[in-house]
N, C-alpha and C positions, 0 to 999 in steps of 0.2 A: 243273880245278875252277873253277866260276864263283865270282865274287866274293861272291855273296849266300848261298852255302852255309853258311859259318860262322854267319851271322846266323840262318839257319833252324834249325841244330842247337842253337844257344844258346837259342832261344825254344821248342824242343820241350818239352812237358810229359810227365810220367810216364804219363798216360793215353794220349797219342798214341804213346808208345813201344810200348805193349802192344796197339795196335789189331790187329784180326784181319786175316788175309791177304786175305780177301775185300774188305774195305774198302780195303786198300792197292792191290789190283789194280784196283778200280773207280776209284781216283783216280790211277792211275799215268800216265794220259795228260794229266793236268792240269799245266799249266806251273807252274814254280816261283814265279812272281810271284803267281798266284792262290792257290797253297798258302800262301805267306807271308802273304797278306792274310787267309786264313781262320784261320790260327793266331794272328794278332794280334788277331782279333775279340774284343771284351770278353766276359767270362762273363755268363750271364744274371743277372737282378736278384737271384735267390735267393743267388748267390755273394756279392754285396756285403752283403746282409743277414746272411749267415752269418758273414762276416769281421768285421763290426761287432759282432755278438753275441759272437763268440769273443774279441774284444779286451775287451769288457765283462766276460765271465766270468773272463778271465785276471786282471782287477783286483779283482773283488768277491766271487766265490763262496767259500763256506766248506765244506770237506769234511765237517764234522760237522753241517751243517744244510742238506743238499741238499733241493731240492723233490721231494716224493714223489708229488704228484698227477700222473698221466700226462698230463693235458690241459694242465698248466702248466709242466712241467719242460722245460728245454732238452735238445736232442739231445746224445748223447755226443760226436759229432764237432765240436760247437761249443766244447768245452773245450780247453785247451792239451794238446798231444800228450803231454807228459811227465806229465800228471795223469790221463790217460784210464783207464789200467789201475787206478789207485787208486780212481777214481770207480766203475768197473765193479765192483770188489770190494765197495765200500760198498753199492751197490744190491743186489748179490747177498746180502750179509749182512742187509740190511733186509727182503728178500723182496718178493713181489708186494703191491701196494697194493690190498687187498681190502676196500674201504670198505663198511660195513654201513649200510643205511637201512631203517627200518621199512616204507616204501613207496617204491619206485623210481619216477621219473616216467615217464609214458606218452609215446610218440612214434608218429609215423605218421599215416596218414589218419584222418579222423573215424570211419569205419566199420570200420577195421582197426587199432586202436591196440594196441600191445604195449609191454612194458617189460623191463628187465633183471631176471633172477632170481638171488637170493642162492644158490640151490642149485647154480648153475653153478660156483661157487668150489670146491665139494667134488669136482666132476667133473674140473676142470682146476686143481688146487691149486698146481702148480709154476710156472705162468706167467701165468695169467689175472689181469688187473687191471681196475679200474673207476675212472673219473674222475667224481666228482660234479659238477664244474664243466662238463664237456662232455657228460655223460650218454652215455659211450662206453666200449667195451671196448678194452683194449690187451694187448700181449704183452711181458712183462718181458724175456725172453731175446732176442727180436728187437730190442728197444730197446737193450739193452746192447751188442750187436754190430752195430748199424745203421751204415751208411756213407752218406756224402753221395751216392755214385753210385747206390745202391739207391733212395734217396728220390727222386732225379731221374727214375728210370725207372719210377715208379709203384708200387713195392713199399713203400708207406708207410701202408697202411690200419691195421695194428695197431701202428704205430710213431709216426706223426705225427698223422694225421687222426682215427684212432679208428674203431671199428666200431660202427654203430648200427642195422643192419638186423636187428632181433631176430627177425623172421619166419623168417629162414634158419637160425636156431640149432636149431630143433626139426624138422628135415627128415630125420631118420634118418641114413643114410649120407652124405647131402649136407649135413650140418650144417656151417655156416660155420667153426666152431671146429675140427672134424676136418679139413676141407679146408685150413685154415691149417696144421695140423700136417703134413699131407702124408706123403710117404714118408721113407725113411731119409736120402735125400740132399737133402731139402727145406731151404730156408733156415732154417725154424724148428728142425729137428732139428740142423742144423749149429750154429746159435747156442746151442742147449741144451748140445750137446757142448762147445762153446767155453767156456761158463760153468764146466763141470766141470773142464776142463783148466786154466782160469785159476786156480781155487782150489786145484788140486793142484800146489803149487810144487815138490814133490819130484821131479816128472816133467819139469820144465822143463829145457831143453837145458843151460843154464848150471849147474844143480845136478847134472845127470847127468855133465857133463864134469868137474866139480870135486866129486865125491862125497866127503863127510866121513865119517869113521869113526863107529861107534856111540858110541865113547867121547867124541868131540868133540861129538856131538849131545847126549849126556847132560850134558856140562859146560855147553853153551849153555843147556839148559833149567834147570839148577841155578842158573846165573848170573841168568837171567831170573826164576826163582822167588824168589831173594833180593830182587830189586828189587820184585817184586809184593808180597811180605810187608811190605817197608818202606813202600811207598806205602799199603797198607791201614792199617797201624798209625798212620801220621802223619795220614791222613784221618779215621780213627776218633776221634783225640784232638784234631782241629782244630789241629794243629801245622804250623809252616812247613816247607817242603821244603828250600829253598835257604839258603845262608849268604852273608854279605857277601863273603867271600873263599874260593873253593873251589880255590885253587891247590895244588900239591903241597907247598908250604912252609907252608901255613896251619895254625895251631894249632886252629882250629875251622872246619871246611869245611862246616858246615850239618848240619841234622838227618838228611837222607837219607844222605849219605855217611858220617856218623859212625855211623849205625845199621848200615850195611853193614859197616863196620869191626867193630862190636860183634858182629854175627852171625858174622863171620869168626873172631873170637877164640874162639868156642864150637864151631866146626865146622871141622875140618881140610880137608874136601872143599870147603867154601865158600871158605876162605882160599886154596886153590890155584887158584880159578877167577875171583875177582872183583878189581876195581880194577887194580893193576899187573900181575897175573897174567893178565888177560883180553886177548884179541886186540884190536888197535886198532879194528877195525870192528864189534865186538860187546861193548862194555862194559856197555851198558844202564843207564847212570847219568846220561845227559845230561838237562837239563830237558825237552827235547822228548819223550824216551822216558817220563819220569815222568808228564807230562801225558797222553800217549797211553795208558799203562797205566790211569791214573785214569779216563779217559773210557771205556775199554772196560768197566771194572767198573760205572761209573755207567750206561752204556747197557744193560748186562745187568739192572741193578736196575730201570730204567724199563720195559724190555721185560717183566720179570716182573710188575710192577704192571699194565701194560697187558694182559698175559695173564690176570691174575686178574680184571680187569674183564670181559674178553671182549666180548660183544655186549649185556651187561646195562646197566641204567640206572645213572647216577652223579650225584653232586652236586659242586659246586665250592665251595671256601672260598678267598677271595682277600683279601689285604690288602697294603698298600704301606708302605714305610719308607725312610728315607734311610740309606745306609751311611757308612762312614768317609771315603770320597772324595767325599761330598756328591752321590752319584748316587741317583736314585729307583729302588728295587728292588721288584718285584712278586712275591710268593710265591704259589704255586699248590698247593693241597692237594686231592686227590681223595677223596671219601667214597663208599663203595660197600659192597655186601654180597657177600662172596665165595661160592664154590661150596658151602662147608660151612656157610653161614648165619651167618658171623661178620661183624659190622659193622667196617669198616676205615676209617681215615683215614690216607692216605699222602701224605707230602710228595713232590711230583713235579718241581717245577722252580722256579727263581727267575730272573726276567728283568729286565734293565735297561730302563726306559722313559724317553723323553725328557720326558714330562710325565704328570700323573695325571688327565687328562681321560678321560671315560668312553669316548670313541671310540678313544683310544690303547690303553687297557686291553683293550677288546674285540678290537681288531685283533691285539694280541700273544697273547691267549688263543686266538683263532681260528687263529692260525698254529701254536700248539702242538697244538691239536686236529687240525688237518689233517696235521701231520707224523706224528702217532701214530695216525692213522685213528680218531679219536674223533668220533663224530657228535654234533652239537649237538642233533639230534632225540632223542637218548637222555638229554639233560640233564633232571633232575627235581628240582633244588634249587639254590639259590644262598644262600651265607652270607657276609655282609659286615658291616662296622661301620656306624655311622649317618652317615657322611660324605655330603654332598650328591651327590658324583660317583658314589657307590655306590647309594644308596637313592632317588635322584631319580625321581619318578613318571613324568616324561615323557622326560628325557634321561639319567637315571642308568644305570649299568651293568646293573642288574637289568632296567630297562625295555627296553634294547637287546636283551638275550637273550630277553626275553619276546616280542619281535616275531618272533624266529626260532623260538622254541619256547614256545608259550603255557602249557606245563605245567611250566616251570622256575620253581617258586614260590620267592619270596624270603622269608627269615626273618632279621630283625635279630638280631645276636649277643646271646644272653641275658647273657653276662658283661659286655658293654658296657652293656647296659640296667641291670644291677644297679649298676655303678659310677656311672652317671649318676644313679641313684636315691639312692645314698649321698651323692654330692657335693651334690645338690640339697637333701637333708635336712639336711646340715651347714650350709647357707646360709640356709634359710628361717626357722628359729628364731633370733632375733637373739642370745640368750644362748649358744646352741650355736655360732653363728658367731664370737662373741667368744672362746669357749673355744678353738677351733681356731687363732684368731689368736694368742692367748697361748701356746698349745702350740708353734706355729712359732717364736715369739720365744724361748722357753726352749731349744728345740733349737738355734737359731742361736747363742745366747750360750754354751751349754755346749760345743758342737762347733766353736767359732770357731777354735781353735788346737790343735796337738798337745799343748801343755802342759795345757790344760783337759781334753782327752780322757784324758790320763794320770792327771790328778787324779780324774776320774770312775771310771776303772778301779780306782785305789787305794781310793777310797771304797767301791766295790762289794765289793772283797775284804775290807775291814774289816767291812762290814755282814754279809756272808755268814758270816764267821768268828764274829761275835757271835751270829747266829741259830743257827748249828750248836752253839755252846757252851751255849745254853739250850734245846737240843732242839726248836727250832721249824722246823728244816729237816732233811729227810732227805738222806742222802748216798748216792751210787751213781754208776755209770758214766754219764757224760753229763749228770748233774744239776748244777744251780747254775752254769751256764756264764755267763761274763761277756761282756756285749755293749755296744753303744752305743745312743743314742737314735735312733729311726727317724723319718724325715721323711715327712709325708703328701703324696701327690701326686695330683692330680685324674685323671691318666691311668694310674696304676699300680694294678692290681687288688689290693684288700686292704691298701693302704698305710695308710689311716686306722686300721684295726684294729691294725695292727702298731705304729703310732706311739703309740696310746693304751696298748697293753699294755706297750711298752717303758718308758714313763714311770711307769706304775704299779709295774712291777717294780723300777725304779731310783729310786723317789720319794725315799727317804732320801738316797741317794748324790747325786742331783741337787741336793737342798737343801744338802748339805754343800759342793758345788762353788760354788753361788751365794753362800753365806755367805763362802767364801774370797775370791771376786771382790769382794764388798762391802767387805771389810776390806783386801785387798791389791791392789785394782785399780790399773792403771797411771795412769788419769786419772779425772776426775769423770764422764765419759760412761760408761765401763765400770761404775763403781761405781753410778751412778744407774740404768742399765738393769738391772743384776743385782738391785738392791734392788726395783725395780718388778716384775721377774719373780718374785722370791722372795715378795713380798707377795701377788701374784696366785695363785701356786701353793699357798700355804698357807692360802688362804681356803676356807671350807666350800663355797661355791658352786662353786668350781673342782673340788674333790674330788668333789662330788656329781655334776657333769656328767661328770667323768672316769670314774667307776665306771658311770654310766648308759650312756655311749657304749660302754664295754667290754661291758656286758650286751647291748645292742641289736646291736652289730656282731658280737658272738660268735655270735648267732643267724644273721645274714646271711652271716657268713664261711663257715659250713658249706655254704650254697648256693653261695657264690663258688668254693670249692674243688671242689665237685661239678661245677659247670659247666665247669671247666677240665680235666676228665678226658677222655681220648680215647674216641671212639666212644660218646658219650652219646646216648641216644635222646630225642626231643623230648617224648614222653609222660611219661617219668620226670622230665625237667626241669620239666615243668609241675606234676607232683606235688610236687617239691621246693619250688617257688615257693609252692604252696598250704600246705604244712606250715610254711614260714617265716612266712607271714602268720598262720597259726593260733597259732604260738608267740609271735609279737609280741602278738597279741590276748590270749593267756593272761597274758603279762607285764603288760599294761595293766590287766587286770581283777583278777588275783589275786597279782601280784608285788610290790606296794608294801611290805608289811610286811617281808618277807624282804630286800628290797633295802635298805630303810632300816636294818635291823639290820646288814647288811654295811658300809654307810657308817659307822655308829657305830664298829664294830670297827676299820675302817681309820683313822679319825680318832684313836682312842685310841692305836693302835700307832705313829702318826706325829706325835703331839702337835699335832694340828690342832684348834683351838677350835671346838666345836659350839654353835650358837645354841639358845636355848630355843624349841622347836617350838610352844609354846603362846602365845608372845609375839606382839605385833602386828608385822606386816611393814611396814617403812618403805620407801616408794618413792623416797625421796630428793628432792632439789630439782628443781623444774621438772616438766614432764609429758612422757611418752614414749608412743609408740604401743603399744609392747610391754608397758607396765605396766598392771596391772588398774585399772579405773575405781573399784572398791570398795576404799577404803583401809583398811577395818576387817576385814582378813583376817589370819589367823595365818600364822606361818612355815611350818607344816606344809602348810597349804592352798596356799601359794605354790609350795613345792617339789614338792608332789604333783601339782597340776593345771596350774600355769603352766609347769612344766619337764618333769616326768616324763610326764604324760599328753600334753601338747602335742607333745613330741619324738617319742613313739611314734606318735601320730596322723599326724604329718607324714611319718614314715618309711613307714607303712602306705599313706598316700595316694599317695606316690611309687611304691611297688611296684604299687599297683592301676593307676596310670596307665601305668607302663612295661610291665607284664605283663598287660594287659587282653586276654587271648587269647580271651575269650568273643566278641569282635567278629570273630574270624577263624574263619569257619565250617569251614574245612579242618581245623584242630586240634580243634575241638569234635566234629566227626564222627569224627575219628580216635580219640577216646577210647573209642569203641565196641569197639575191638580190644584194649583194655587187659586184660591177663590177671590183674591184681592182684585179691585177694579172690575167688578162684575165678571169674573172669570175671563179676564183678558188674555191670560197665558194658556188657556185651555186648548189642547191639541190631542185629538183622538189617536193619531198615529204614534205620537210619542208615548202616550199611556199604554198602548198595546205593545210597543217595543219594550217598555219598562217591565211589563208582566212577563213577556216571553223570555227576556234575557236575564232578569234578576229574581223573579219569583215564579219559576215554572213549577215548583213543588206545591205551591198553594193554589194553583188553578189548573184544572184538568183541561184537556183539549177541547171538550165541549164548552167549558167555562170561557175559554179564550175566544171561541167563536161567538158566543153570546155577548161577551163584554163589549165588543165593537158596536153592536146595535144598542146595547143598554146605555153606552156613553152618549150616543146621539140623543136619546130621550132625556137623559140626565142633564145635558147641557141646556136644552130648551126649557126644561122644567126649572132648573136652578136660576136662570137669568130672569124668569118671570115670577118666581116665588117671592113674596114681599118680605118674608122672614129670613130668607137665605141668600138673597141676591146681594146684600150689603155686607156680608161677612168678609173679614180681612185675613183671618188665620185659618190654617188647616185644623187646629184644635177646636176652634169655634164651629167650624163646618161639621166635624164629626159629632159634636154634641147636638148641633141643630138637626142633623139627619136622624139621629136617634129620637130626639124630642118630637119631631114632626111625623115620625113613622116612615120617612123616606128611606131609612136604612133597610127596611124589609123589601121595599120596591126595587131599589138599586143595591141589592145585597152584594153584588160583585164589586161595585165601586166602593161601597162601605168597607169591604174586606181589604181592598187595596189601600184606602186612606189609613186604616188602622195599621197596616204594615209600614207605611211611610212614617207614621207618627212614632213608631218604635225606634227609629234611627236616633241615637243619642245626640245631645247638644253639648253638654258639659257635665263634669263630675262634681258640680257644686254640692249636690246632696251628700256625697261621700265626705266632702270637706266639712260640711256641717256636722256630720256624724263624728268626725275626729274632734271637732270643737266640744261636742258633748262628752267625748271620751276624756278630754282634759278636765272638764268639770267634774266628772264622776270618779275617775281614777287619779287622785291627787297624790302628793308626796306622802301624806299621812295614810292614805288608803292604797298604797302601792303593792299590797299583797293580795288584792282581790283575785278570786278565781275567775277564769275566763268565761265560764257559763254565767256566773253572777254578774259580771261586767256586761255581757251581751244582753241579759234580761233587763238590767237597769237602763241601759241605753235605749233599748227598744221601747220601753214604757215612756221614757222622756220624749223621744222623737215622735212616736206614733200614739200620743196620748188620746187623740180624738177617736181612734179605734178602740183603745182600752176602755174608754168611757161607755162604749156600747154594751159592755157586759155587766149585768146586774150582780150585786153582791150575792144573791141567792144562788145564781148559777155557778159562781166561784166556790161557794160553800159546798154545793152538790158535787162539783168536780173534786174538791179536796177530800170529801168523804168517800168517794168511790175509788180514789187512787190507791189506797191501801187500807188495811185493817186498822180501825181506830178504837181506842178504849172507850171514849165518850160517844154517845149516840147523837147524831145531828139530824136524824129523820125519825 
């Protein structure tokens, strides 16, 4: 044996070992030196690139957020070997990436241009994919079981490069897709069969060799079912999963394990299979298993929401907030009309962002859209707050999306507008501004310590007992509850109204606490501040403005609560704004006498001295801008016109400025579809103008011609239909059309109504999501992973969807996701 033979054997690769006999015979006459030189030749450049990418994927990729776009995703053989089967299963569960576009781009020569057809997905639903970035078709099953060797030898059209020769698709028997499928032994059919075999773990050789009995399988499923029920309940209630010490000697091993013990106490079968009675390789209680179960349920919820949207249009509601760990989180809510005509607003995800610039937010949103095959071309509405990074005309988030889709109209959140109007109104009138400053001072003094809060509660109890004894208060379940003074905040919706109402309700008790501080205060500063606050609170002007703000904000609070309802349509919101303005105008014109009478009664019951309304109003020393120039006015004139009328006018001016929708032609034309008052506002010309100007991409030229005649029939039918003629909102009309089957008759009108319903009203749903975030990610749980946080929030908010999935379906999903040691089927 020559001395160089060991070196040659050592350097042989697995590919060289399995070379064909023909190749061996052809190279048998080559001397060993030349053979050694050939085997030591470096691999082609593609190998170096593949190795580099493989190292990168080994360090950075996330199994729960794999790239789905066929034109952008790495090949399976680029991933670490030990992760490839798990990645294959994940892609199989996700299914083919069948991206919908209203119009696919053309390609080819100028005189023979063709494009991809969406109908091809229905002909080849199991494997056909489309990449919007490459404008090419791919095969999912071939991609999943592609090898580096096949790619090198040219079998990479439907795996790496993508197919774009659309002319060859419509050639009958010579169709390129049919030729790709080939016969039973083709690479495509083998890959398709390999996908089926991979998901059928029960038929794998290791499971066949170590077949478990049916009793063991049932015990495994029962054990996993217990863990699933615990994960569901904890996520629904935003409770923590793990404990500080989960060891066997721990007295409190965390909510998850303690709940498993609790379920075991009530079920002997569960007790015989969980915790210490479970096999070491299938306990299903580790933190990794808990997160995996949670992610499976959350993924099913997202897939259900995505399924409900389908290929229809949708709207996004986006807001950002800082969590407990000082990270910026962006919440995404999808607004759409489902198949039965019901307007939905569904929380979809929360994403951590490095900053809140518009480019960063758009990038993260585009990543979510791409992963779930949501086309930006289907975006028909944007709802944000009034921050500059959101509403900026040139570089704001809404402007960036408008560049990609010019029909994604932006609407500033109505609830934010109302809050801005209330805050502005509380500052513009100087006397009202001074009132809220004094109100904040009173709240701060009374709530400065636990002792004073206790005194306030005691005073309330005594006051309530006194009023009940003289029959001025009714008793009953939930009545006469004791609370605290509320603080007004510029960013908290409805907080000004709550603060005013709380002081009015606890006026006497608050005065008692202030008097106690005046007499028993620890130092002169406390006594002096309390005396100033008590003097201000018991003045007639303070009481007058207190009751006035309660009356004004009581009217606007109805609008505030309505705007925070889920699935509110924009036409109904505009009606509520109009009625609010009308009620304030009525209060200004006809409400003075009744209001002054209420002030007199309140002053008498709380021993507040009232001035003589016919006496001359004294403006005090010096001159002030807000004081009237005519010094010969009565007290009634001052309170009536300088405070009552001026405050209402300021509030109405702010509402007119913030809700001046007459300048927005889109909403003005949309009012023609309003069904209230038996379709009183119905105008065919306005509706046709609305379609031609704002929704040309959703209606063809033929549709627009037909719409005019369809609207005429629609109007006559609706006004005579006993179930539809009395509807008052656009949301109810859309549901009624679907329920009665009229949506199929007037399908163009139904399409337009659904588009109008997508226009957002408020971002209240995102604000609720942030409230859930505060419940979930607390100071103790401030190190939660972003994916874990999003899954917990999704199950808490969309629990009615999560309840649709049976435990058996979750177990099957869990079993098929990766290779398991214990059999579940």
